[in-house]
Jmol script that loads the backbone (N, CA, C; Angstrom):
load data "model"
ATOM      1  N   MET A   1       0.840  -1.166   0.000  1.00  0.00           N
ATOM      2  CA  MET A   1       0.000   0.000   0.000  1.00  0.00           C
ATOM      3  C   MET A   1       0.890   1.235   0.000  1.00  0.00           C
ATOM      4  N   GLY A   2       0.626   2.120  -0.920  1.00  0.00           N
ATOM      5  CA  GLY A   2       1.449   3.316  -1.052  1.00  0.00           C
ATOM      6  C   GLY A   2       1.120   4.366  -0.006  1.00  0.00           C
ATOM      7  N   LEU A   3       1.968   5.358   0.061  1.00  0.00           N
ATOM      8  CA  LEU A   3       1.802   6.437   1.024  1.00  0.00           C
ATOM      9  C   LEU A   3       0.496   7.194   0.780  1.00  0.00           C
ATOM     10  N   MET A   4       0.139   7.383  -0.480  1.00  0.00           N
ATOM     11  CA  MET A   4      -1.117   8.068  -0.814  1.00  0.00           C
ATOM     12  C   MET A   4      -2.306   7.269  -0.317  1.00  0.00           C
ATOM     13  N   ASP A   5      -2.270   5.939  -0.520  1.00  0.00           N
ATOM     14  CA  ASP A   5      -3.364   5.083  -0.065  1.00  0.00           C
ATOM     15  C   ASP A   5      -3.487   5.117   1.449  1.00  0.00           C
ATOM     16  N   GLN A   6      -2.362   5.124   2.138  1.00  0.00           N
ATOM     17  CA  GLN A   6      -2.390   5.181   3.597  1.00  0.00           C
ATOM     18  C   GLN A   6      -2.981   6.503   4.074  1.00  0.00           C
ATOM     19  N   GLY A   7      -2.612   7.575   3.421  1.00  0.00           N
ATOM     20  CA  GLY A   7      -3.146   8.893   3.769  1.00  0.00           C
ATOM     21  C   GLY A   7      -4.642   8.960   3.538  1.00  0.00           C
ATOM     22  N   LYS A   8      -5.082   8.395   2.419  1.00  0.00           N
ATOM     23  CA  LYS A   8      -6.507   8.379   2.100  1.00  0.00           C
ATOM     24  C   LYS A   8      -7.270   7.545   3.128  1.00  0.00           C
ATOM     25  N   MET A   9      -6.704   6.408   3.509  1.00  0.00           N
ATOM     26  CA  MET A   9      -7.353   5.543   4.487  1.00  0.00           C
ATOM     27  C   MET A   9      -7.454   6.252   5.847  1.00  0.00           C
ATOM     28  N   LEU A  10      -6.384   6.928   6.233  1.00  0.00           N
ATOM     29  CA  LEU A  10      -6.377   7.655   7.499  1.00  0.00           C
ATOM     30  C   LEU A  10      -7.410   8.774   7.478  1.00  0.00           C
ATOM     31  N   TRP A  11      -7.502   9.482   6.373  1.00  0.00           N
ATOM     32  CA  TRP A  11      -8.476  10.556   6.226  1.00  0.00           C
ATOM     33  C   TRP A  11      -9.893   9.997   6.344  1.00  0.00           C
ATOM     34  N   LYS A  12     -10.160   8.877   5.661  1.00  0.00           N
ATOM     35  CA  LYS A  12     -11.495   8.271   5.723  1.00  0.00           C
ATOM     36  C   LYS A  12     -11.814   7.777   7.125  1.00  0.00           C
ATOM     37  N   ALA A  13     -10.820   7.207   7.797  1.00  0.00           N
ATOM     38  CA  ALA A  13     -11.026   6.713   9.159  1.00  0.00           C
ATOM     39  C   ALA A  13     -11.397   7.869  10.093  1.00  0.00           C
ATOM     40  N   LYS A  14     -10.725   8.994   9.949  1.00  0.00           N
ATOM     41  CA  LYS A  14     -11.029  10.169  10.774  1.00  0.00           C
ATOM     42  C   LYS A  14     -12.416  10.712  10.446  1.00  0.00           C
ATOM     43  N   GLN A  15     -12.779  10.653   9.176  1.00  0.00           N
ATOM     44  CA  GLN A  15     -14.096  11.104   8.756  1.00  0.00           C
ATOM     45  C   GLN A  15     -15.190  10.223   9.387  1.00  0.00           C
ATOM     46  N   VAL A  16     -14.990   8.914   9.347  1.00  0.00           N
ATOM     47  CA  VAL A  16     -15.953   7.982   9.939  1.00  0.00           C
ATOM     48  C   VAL A  16     -16.029   8.205  11.447  1.00  0.00           C
ATOM     49  N   GLN A  17     -14.884   8.408  12.083  1.00  0.00           N
ATOM     50  CA  GLN A  17     -14.862   8.644  13.526  1.00  0.00           C
ATOM     51  C   GLN A  17     -15.687   9.889  13.874  1.00  0.00           C
ATOM     52  N   GLY A  18     -15.552  10.928  13.074  1.00  0.00           N
ATOM     53  CA  GLY A  18     -16.337  12.140  13.290  1.00  0.00           C
ATOM     54  C   GLY A  18     -17.825  11.900  13.123  1.00  0.00           C
ATOM     55  N   GLU A  19     -18.186  11.103  12.116  1.00  0.00           N
ATOM     56  CA  GLU A  19     -19.594  10.768  11.897  1.00  0.00           C
ATOM     57  C   GLU A  19     -20.139   9.960  13.077  1.00  0.00           C
ATOM     58  N   LEU A  20     -19.352   9.007  13.547  1.00  0.00           N
ATOM     59  CA  LEU A  20     -19.804   8.172  14.660  1.00  0.00           C
ATOM     60  C   LEU A  20     -19.997   8.995  15.931  1.00  0.00           C
ATOM     61  N   LYS A  21     -19.139   9.975  16.124  1.00  0.00           N
ATOM     62  CA  LYS A  21     -19.242  10.825  17.310  1.00  0.00           C
ATOM     63  C   LYS A  21     -20.554  11.607  17.301  1.00  0.00           C
ATOM     64  N   LYS A  22     -21.004  11.998  16.109  1.00  0.00           N
ATOM     65  CA  LYS A  22     -22.229  12.789  15.963  1.00  0.00           C
ATOM     66  C   LYS A  22     -23.488  11.927  15.903  1.00  0.00           C
ATOM     67  N   THR A  23     -23.338  10.640  15.587  1.00  0.00           N
ATOM     68  CA  THR A  23     -24.489   9.747  15.440  1.00  0.00           C
ATOM     69  C   THR A  23     -25.028   9.363  16.804  1.00  0.00           C
ATOM     70  N   GLU A  24     -26.325   9.560  17.010  1.00  0.00           N
ATOM     71  CA  GLU A  24     -26.945   9.181  18.268  1.00  0.00           C
ATOM     72  C   GLU A  24     -27.885   8.004  18.057  1.00  0.00           C
ATOM     73  N   ILE A  25     -27.777   7.024  18.946  1.00  0.00           N
ATOM     74  CA  ILE A  25     -28.584   5.818  18.884  1.00  0.00           C
ATOM     75  C   ILE A  25     -29.395   5.750  20.165  1.00  0.00           C
ATOM     76  N   GLU A  26     -30.699   5.547  20.006  1.00  0.00           N
ATOM     77  CA  GLU A  26     -31.591   5.516  21.156  1.00  0.00           C
ATOM     78  C   GLU A  26     -32.162   4.118  21.340  1.00  0.00           C
ATOM     79  N   ALA A  27     -32.291   3.709  22.587  1.00  0.00           N
ATOM     80  CA  ALA A  27     -32.953   2.453  22.921  1.00  0.00           C
ATOM     81  C   ALA A  27     -33.923   2.726  24.061  1.00  0.00           C
ATOM     82  N   LYS A  28     -35.107   2.094  23.990  1.00  0.00           N
ATOM     83  CA  LYS A  28     -36.112   2.230  25.042  1.00  0.00           C
ATOM     84  C   LYS A  28     -36.393   0.859  25.620  1.00  0.00           C
ATOM     85  N   SER A  29     -36.601   0.824  26.926  1.00  0.00           N
ATOM     86  CA  SER A  29     -36.927  -0.449  27.567  1.00  0.00           C
ATOM     87  C   SER A  29     -38.333  -0.884  27.161  1.00  0.00           C
ATOM     88  N   ASN A  30     -38.558  -2.192  27.193  1.00  0.00           N
ATOM     89  CA  ASN A  30     -39.870  -2.730  26.825  1.00  0.00           C
ATOM     90  C   ASN A  30     -40.975  -2.218  27.742  1.00  0.00           C
ATOM     91  N   ASP A  31     -40.637  -1.983  29.002  1.00  0.00           N
ATOM     92  CA  ASP A  31     -41.639  -1.512  29.960  1.00  0.00           C
ATOM     93  C   ASP A  31     -41.817   0.011  29.910  1.00  0.00           C
ATOM     94  N   GLY A  32     -41.018   0.698  29.096  1.00  0.00           N
ATOM     95  CA  GLY A  32     -41.141   2.139  28.934  1.00  0.00           C
ATOM     96  C   GLY A  32     -40.552   2.960  30.067  1.00  0.00           C
ATOM     97  N   LEU A  33     -39.861   2.310  30.993  1.00  0.00           N
ATOM     98  CA  LEU A  33     -39.311   3.029  32.131  1.00  0.00           C
ATOM     99  C   LEU A  33     -38.034   3.786  31.805  1.00  0.00           C
ATOM    100  N   VAL A  34     -37.250   3.268  30.847  1.00  0.00           N
ATOM    101  CA  VAL A  34     -35.908   3.777  30.600  1.00  0.00           C
ATOM    102  C   VAL A  34     -35.695   4.081  29.117  1.00  0.00           C
ATOM    103  N   THR A  35     -35.055   5.209  28.837  1.00  0.00           N
ATOM    104  CA  THR A  35     -34.594   5.550  27.499  1.00  0.00           C
ATOM    105  C   THR A  35     -33.111   5.904  27.617  1.00  0.00           C
ATOM    106  N   VAL A  36     -32.317   5.302  26.743  1.00  0.00           N
ATOM    107  CA  VAL A  36     -30.867   5.507  26.766  1.00  0.00           C
ATOM    108  C   VAL A  36     -30.420   5.997  25.394  1.00  0.00           C
ATOM    109  N   VAL A  37     -29.518   6.978  25.385  1.00  0.00           N
ATOM    110  CA  VAL A  37     -28.937   7.480  24.140  1.00  0.00           C
ATOM    111  C   VAL A  37     -27.419   7.337  24.236  1.00  0.00           C
ATOM    112  N   VAL A  38     -26.833   6.698  23.230  1.00  0.00           N
ATOM    113  CA  VAL A  38     -25.375   6.610  23.111  1.00  0.00           C
ATOM    114  C   VAL A  38     -24.999   7.140  21.738  1.00  0.00           C
ATOM    115  N   ASN A  39     -23.720   7.487  21.572  1.00  0.00           N
ATOM    116  CA  ASN A  39     -23.291   7.879  20.232  1.00  0.00           C
ATOM    117  C   ASN A  39     -22.618   6.694  19.547  1.00  0.00           C
ATOM    118  N   GLY A  40     -22.209   6.890  18.312  1.00  0.00           N
ATOM    119  CA  GLY A  40     -21.601   5.818  17.534  1.00  0.00           C
ATOM    120  C   GLY A  40     -20.244   5.376  18.051  1.00  0.00           C
ATOM    121  N   GLU A  41     -19.669   6.148  18.975  1.00  0.00           N
ATOM    122  CA  GLU A  41     -18.415   5.758  19.614  1.00  0.00           C
ATOM    123  C   GLU A  41     -18.687   4.978  20.901  1.00  0.00           C
ATOM    124  N   MET A  42     -19.963   4.687  21.136  1.00  0.00           N
ATOM    125  CA  MET A  42     -20.437   3.930  22.298  1.00  0.00           C
ATOM    126  C   MET A  42     -20.252   4.679  23.608  1.00  0.00           C
ATOM    127  N   HIS A  43     -20.341   5.998  23.537  1.00  0.00           N
ATOM    128  CA  HIS A  43     -20.305   6.823  24.744  1.00  0.00           C
ATOM    129  C   HIS A  43     -21.739   7.144  25.149  1.00  0.00           C
ATOM    130  N   LEU A  44     -22.027   7.002  26.412  1.00  0.00           N
ATOM    131  CA  LEU A  44     -23.348   7.288  26.950  1.00  0.00           C
ATOM    132  C   LEU A  44     -23.606   8.790  26.888  1.00  0.00           C
ATOM    133  N   LYS A  45     -24.688   9.185  26.244  1.00  0.00           N
ATOM    134  CA  LYS A  45     -25.008  10.600  26.090  1.00  0.00           C
ATOM    135  C   LYS A  45     -26.173  11.028  26.984  1.00  0.00           C
ATOM    136  N   ASP A  46     -27.132  10.111  27.226  1.00  0.00           N
ATOM    137  CA  ASP A  46     -28.306  10.502  28.001  1.00  0.00           C
ATOM    138  C   ASP A  46     -29.016   9.261  28.534  1.00  0.00           C
ATOM    139  N   ILE A  47     -29.574   9.405  29.723  1.00  0.00           N
ATOM    140  CA  ILE A  47     -30.472   8.401  30.297  1.00  0.00           C
ATOM    141  C   ILE A  47     -31.696   9.158  30.785  1.00  0.00           C
ATOM    142  N   LYS A  48     -32.860   8.687  30.375  1.00  0.00           N
ATOM    143  CA  LYS A  48     -34.109   9.294  30.827  1.00  0.00           C
ATOM    144  C   LYS A  48     -34.939   8.216  31.516  1.00  0.00           C
ATOM    145  N   LEU A  49     -35.516   8.592  32.640  1.00  0.00           N
ATOM    146  CA  LEU A  49     -36.403   7.705  33.370  1.00  0.00           C
ATOM    147  C   LEU A  49     -37.804   8.290  33.302  1.00  0.00           C
ATOM    148  N   SER A  50     -38.782   7.441  33.042  1.00  0.00           N
ATOM    149  CA  SER A  50     -40.165   7.914  33.051  1.00  0.00           C
ATOM    150  C   SER A  50     -40.580   8.200  34.490  1.00  0.00           C
ATOM    151  N   ASP A  51     -41.672   8.909  34.660  1.00  0.00           N
ATOM    152  CA  ASP A  51     -42.171   9.180  36.008  1.00  0.00           C
ATOM    153  C   ASP A  51     -42.480   7.873  36.736  1.00  0.00           C
ATOM    154  N   ASP A  52     -42.960   6.885  35.985  1.00  0.00           N
ATOM    155  CA  ASP A  52     -43.277   5.584  36.574  1.00  0.00           C
ATOM    156  C   ASP A  52     -42.024   4.876  37.083  1.00  0.00           C
ATOM    157  N   ALA A  53     -40.883   5.181  36.505  1.00  0.00           N
ATOM    158  CA  ALA A  53     -39.636   4.524  36.914  1.00  0.00           C
ATOM    159  C   ALA A  53     -39.303   4.846  38.366  1.00  0.00           C
ATOM    160  N   LEU A  54     -39.686   6.035  38.804  1.00  0.00           N
ATOM    161  CA  LEU A  54     -39.369   6.448  40.159  1.00  0.00           C
ATOM    162  C   LEU A  54     -40.170   5.673  41.210  1.00  0.00           C
ATOM    163  N   SER A  55     -41.293   5.125  40.788  1.00  0.00           N
ATOM    164  CA  SER A  55     -42.094   4.335  41.727  1.00  0.00           C
ATOM    165  C   SER A  55     -41.952   2.834  41.456  1.00  0.00           C
ATOM    166  N   ALA A  56     -41.098   2.480  40.522  1.00  0.00           N
ATOM    167  CA  ALA A  56     -40.901   1.064  40.169  1.00  0.00           C
ATOM    168  C   ALA A  56     -40.060   0.355  41.222  1.00  0.00           C
ATOM    169  N   ASP A  57     -40.191  -0.928  41.246  1.00  0.00           N
ATOM    170  CA  ASP A  57     -39.373  -1.786  42.101  1.00  0.00           C
ATOM    171  C   ASP A  57     -37.906  -1.585  41.713  1.00  0.00           C
ATOM    172  N   LYS A  58     -37.041  -1.439  42.705  1.00  0.00           N
ATOM    173  CA  LYS A  58     -35.618  -1.174  42.465  1.00  0.00           C
ATOM    174  C   LYS A  58     -34.995  -2.219  41.547  1.00  0.00           C
ATOM    175  N   ARG A  59     -35.228  -3.488  41.827  1.00  0.00           N
ATOM    176  CA  ARG A  59     -34.651  -4.574  41.026  1.00  0.00           C
ATOM    177  C   ARG A  59     -35.145  -4.510  39.573  1.00  0.00           C
ATOM    178  N   ASN A  60     -36.420  -4.199  39.385  1.00  0.00           N
ATOM    179  CA  ASN A  60     -36.992  -4.081  38.045  1.00  0.00           C
ATOM    180  C   ASN A  60     -36.358  -2.920  37.287  1.00  0.00           C
ATOM    181  N   LEU A  61     -36.181  -1.797  37.971  1.00  0.00           N
ATOM    182  CA  LEU A  61     -35.562  -0.627  37.347  1.00  0.00           C
ATOM    183  C   LEU A  61     -34.108  -0.921  36.977  1.00  0.00           C
ATOM    184  N   GLU A  62     -33.379  -1.566  37.882  1.00  0.00           N
ATOM    185  CA  GLU A  62     -31.987  -1.918  37.594  1.00  0.00           C
ATOM    186  C   GLU A  62     -31.893  -2.835  36.378  1.00  0.00           C
ATOM    187  N   GLU A  63     -32.792  -3.792  36.289  1.00  0.00           N
ATOM    188  CA  GLU A  63     -32.799  -4.716  35.151  1.00  0.00           C
ATOM    189  C   GLU A  63     -33.138  -3.969  33.857  1.00  0.00           C
ATOM    190  N   SER A  64     -34.100  -3.058  33.913  1.00  0.00           N
ATOM    191  CA  SER A  64     -34.457  -2.255  32.733  1.00  0.00           C
ATOM    192  C   SER A  64     -33.279  -1.410  32.276  1.00  0.00           C
ATOM    193  N   LEU A  65     -32.586  -0.796  33.229  1.00  0.00           N
ATOM    194  CA  LEU A  65     -31.401   0.006  32.900  1.00  0.00           C
ATOM    195  C   LEU A  65     -30.340  -0.856  32.218  1.00  0.00           C
ATOM    196  N   LYS A  66     -30.052  -1.993  32.817  1.00  0.00           N
ATOM    197  CA  LYS A  66     -29.012  -2.872  32.281  1.00  0.00           C
ATOM    198  C   LYS A  66     -29.341  -3.330  30.855  1.00  0.00           C
ATOM    199  N   LYS A  67     -30.568  -3.783  30.648  1.00  0.00           N
ATOM    200  CA  LYS A  67     -30.957  -4.279  29.323  1.00  0.00           C
ATOM    201  C   LYS A  67     -30.989  -3.160  28.282  1.00  0.00           C
ATOM    202  N   THR A  68     -31.468  -2.000  28.676  1.00  0.00           N
ATOM    203  CA  THR A  68     -31.596  -0.890  27.723  1.00  0.00           C
ATOM    204  C   THR A  68     -30.227  -0.331  27.345  1.00  0.00           C
ATOM    205  N   ILE A  69     -29.336  -0.190  28.309  1.00  0.00           N
ATOM    206  CA  ILE A  69     -27.981   0.263  28.004  1.00  0.00           C
ATOM    207  C   ILE A  69     -27.288  -0.740  27.101  1.00  0.00           C
ATOM    208  N   SER A  70     -27.440  -2.009  27.398  1.00  0.00           N
ATOM    209  CA  SER A  70     -26.836  -3.055  26.581  1.00  0.00           C
ATOM    210  C   SER A  70     -27.364  -3.009  25.146  1.00  0.00           C
ATOM    211  N   GLU A  71     -28.655  -2.814  24.996  1.00  0.00           N
ATOM    212  CA  GLU A  71     -29.264  -2.729  23.664  1.00  0.00           C
ATOM    213  C   GLU A  71     -28.735  -1.518  22.899  1.00  0.00           C
ATOM    214  N   ALA A  72     -28.636  -0.383  23.554  1.00  0.00           N
ATOM    215  CA  ALA A  72     -28.122   0.829  22.900  1.00  0.00           C
ATOM    216  C   ALA A  72     -26.680   0.625  22.447  1.00  0.00           C
ATOM    217  N   LEU A  73     -25.852   0.025  23.302  1.00  0.00           N
ATOM    218  CA  LEU A  73     -24.456  -0.223  22.937  1.00  0.00           C
ATOM    219  C   LEU A  73     -24.349  -1.224  21.793  1.00  0.00           C
ATOM    220  N   SER A  74     -25.201  -2.223  21.801  1.00  0.00           N
ATOM    221  CA  SER A  74     -25.207  -3.206  20.718  1.00  0.00           C
ATOM    222  C   SER A  74     -25.563  -2.552  19.385  1.00  0.00           C
ATOM    223  N   ARG A  75     -26.549  -1.677  19.410  1.00  0.00           N
ATOM    224  CA  ARG A  75     -26.938  -0.948  18.190  1.00  0.00           C
ATOM    225  C   ARG A  75     -25.807  -0.038  17.716  1.00  0.00           C
ATOM    226  N   ALA A  76     -25.142   0.628  18.654  1.00  0.00           N
ATOM    227  CA  ALA A  76     -24.025   1.513  18.299  1.00  0.00           C
ATOM    228  C   ALA A  76     -22.893   0.714  17.673  1.00  0.00           C
ATOM    229  N   GLN A  77     -22.645  -0.461  18.215  1.00  0.00           N
ATOM    230  CA  GLN A  77     -21.595  -1.326  17.673  1.00  0.00           C
ATOM    231  C   GLN A  77     -21.935  -1.744  16.240  1.00  0.00           C
ATOM    232  N   ALA A  78     -23.199  -2.048  15.991  1.00  0.00           N
ATOM    233  CA  ALA A  78     -23.630  -2.429  14.640  1.00  0.00           C
ATOM    234  C   ALA A  78     -23.470  -1.260  13.666  1.00  0.00           C
ATOM    235  N   VAL A  79     -23.797  -0.056  14.110  1.00  0.00           N
ATOM    236  CA  VAL A  79     -23.640   1.135  13.260  1.00  0.00           C
ATOM    237  C   VAL A  79     -22.163   1.345  12.932  1.00  0.00           C
ATOM    238  N   ALA A  80     -21.310   1.238  13.940  1.00  0.00           N
ATOM    239  CA  ALA A  80     -19.867   1.422  13.729  1.00  0.00           C
ATOM    240  C   ALA A  80     -19.315   0.365  12.776  1.00  0.00           C
ATOM    241  N   ALA A  81     -19.751  -0.870  12.935  1.00  0.00           N
ATOM    242  CA  ALA A  81     -19.283  -1.948  12.059  1.00  0.00           C
ATOM    243  C   ALA A  81     -19.718  -1.703  10.618  1.00  0.00           C
ATOM    244  N   GLU A  82     -20.931  -1.237  10.433  1.00  0.00           N
ATOM    245  CA  GLU A  82     -21.436  -0.975   9.079  1.00  0.00           C
ATOM    246  C   GLU A  82     -20.647   0.160   8.420  1.00  0.00           C
ATOM    247  N   LYS A  83     -20.398   1.216   9.159  1.00  0.00           N
ATOM    248  CA  LYS A  83     -19.632   2.334   8.594  1.00  0.00           C
ATOM    249  C   LYS A  83     -18.204   1.898   8.258  1.00  0.00           C
ATOM    250  N   THR A  84     -17.618   1.070   9.099  1.00  0.00           N
ATOM    251  CA  THR A  84     -16.272   0.554   8.844  1.00  0.00           C
ATOM    252  C   THR A  84     -16.277  -0.323   7.600  1.00  0.00           C
ATOM    253  N   ARG A  85     -17.300  -1.152   7.472  1.00  0.00           N
ATOM    254  CA  ARG A  85     -17.436  -2.019   6.288  1.00  0.00           C
ATOM    255  C   ARG A  85     -17.499  -1.181   5.013  1.00  0.00           C
ATOM    256  N   GLU A  86     -18.271  -0.084   5.068  1.00  0.00           N
ATOM    257  CA  GLU A  86     -18.409   0.789   3.898  1.00  0.00           C
ATOM    258  C   GLU A  86     -17.065   1.380   3.493  1.00  0.00           C
ATOM    259  N   VAL A  87     -16.295   1.835   4.481  1.00  0.00           N
ATOM    260  CA  VAL A  87     -14.982   2.429   4.194  1.00  0.00           C
ATOM    261  C   VAL A  87     -14.055   1.373   3.599  1.00  0.00           C
ATOM    262  N   MET A  88     -14.044   0.193   4.188  1.00  0.00           N
ATOM    263  CA  MET A  88     -13.175  -0.880   3.701  1.00  0.00           C
ATOM    264  C   MET A  88     -13.548  -1.244   2.261  1.00  0.00           C
ATOM    265  N   LYS A  89     -14.837  -1.299   1.997  1.00  0.00           N
ATOM    266  CA  LYS A  89     -15.311  -1.622   0.642  1.00  0.00           C
ATOM    267  C   LYS A  89     -14.873  -0.542  -0.349  1.00  0.00           C
ATOM    268  N   ASP A  90     -15.033   0.720   0.076  1.00  0.00           N
ATOM    269  CA  ASP A  90     -14.612   1.840  -0.780  1.00  0.00           C
ATOM    270  C   ASP A  90     -13.116   1.790  -1.084  1.00  0.00           C
ATOM    271  N   MET A  91     -12.348   1.270  -0.151  1.00  0.00           N
ATOM    272  CA  MET A  91     -10.896   1.172  -0.317  1.00  0.00           C
ATOM    273  C   MET A  91     -10.496  -0.105  -1.066  1.00  0.00           C
ATOM    274  N   GLY A  92     -11.492  -0.908  -1.457  1.00  0.00           N
ATOM    275  CA  GLY A  92     -11.198  -2.131  -2.191  1.00  0.00           C
ATOM    276  C   GLY A  92     -10.715  -3.250  -1.279  1.00  0.00           C
ATOM    277  N   MET A  93     -10.994  -3.118  -0.009  1.00  0.00           N
ATOM    278  CA  MET A  93     -10.582  -4.147   0.949  1.00  0.00           C
ATOM    279  C   MET A  93     -11.840  -4.871   1.418  1.00  0.00           C
ATOM    280  N   ASN A  94     -11.926  -6.153   1.133  1.00  0.00           N
ATOM    281  CA  ASN A  94     -13.056  -6.947   1.548  1.00  0.00           C
ATOM    282  C   ASN A  94     -12.575  -7.985   2.546  1.00  0.00           C
ATOM    283  N   LEU A  95     -12.754  -7.669   3.827  1.00  0.00           N
ATOM    284  CA  LEU A  95     -12.300  -8.566   4.880  1.00  0.00           C
ATOM    285  C   LEU A  95     -13.438  -9.468   5.315  1.00  0.00           C
ATOM    286  N   PRO A  96     -13.225 -10.781   5.332  1.00  0.00           N
ATOM    287  CA  PRO A  96     -14.281 -11.688   5.796  1.00  0.00           C
ATOM    288  C   PRO A  96     -14.669 -11.364   7.233  1.00  0.00           C
ATOM    289  N   GLY A  97     -15.956 -11.441   7.507  1.00  0.00           N
ATOM    290  CA  GLY A  97     -16.430 -11.172   8.849  1.00  0.00           C
ATOM    291  C   GLY A  97     -16.652  -9.707   9.125  1.00  0.00           C
ATOM    292  N   MET A  98     -16.337  -8.832   8.201  1.00  0.00           N
ATOM    293  CA  MET A  98     -16.538  -7.390   8.412  1.00  0.00           C
ATOM    294  C   MET A  98     -17.787  -6.960   7.686  1.00  0.00           C
TER     295      MET A  98
END
end "model"
wireframe off; spacefill off
backbone 0.3
color backbone group
């Protein structure tokens, strides 16, 4: 890979990183108690609790938080993988499993 190709790849990687930082992914719990927002870099941006969450059983609320955060992170990971796949494809690199 030439120096130009490496520079182009680095530029695209930085571009994707910037897009992921701005991309927000939201997940809501099935019971409606919890809403979680993460960005494409898998950083937690916001947690919202419904009014009902404050009167919910502690164990139930903890479980809702855990599942909803996990779902949001899983979605963010899928978004990041897809964007990475697109860049690799654009660069003519087709890696199995990506």
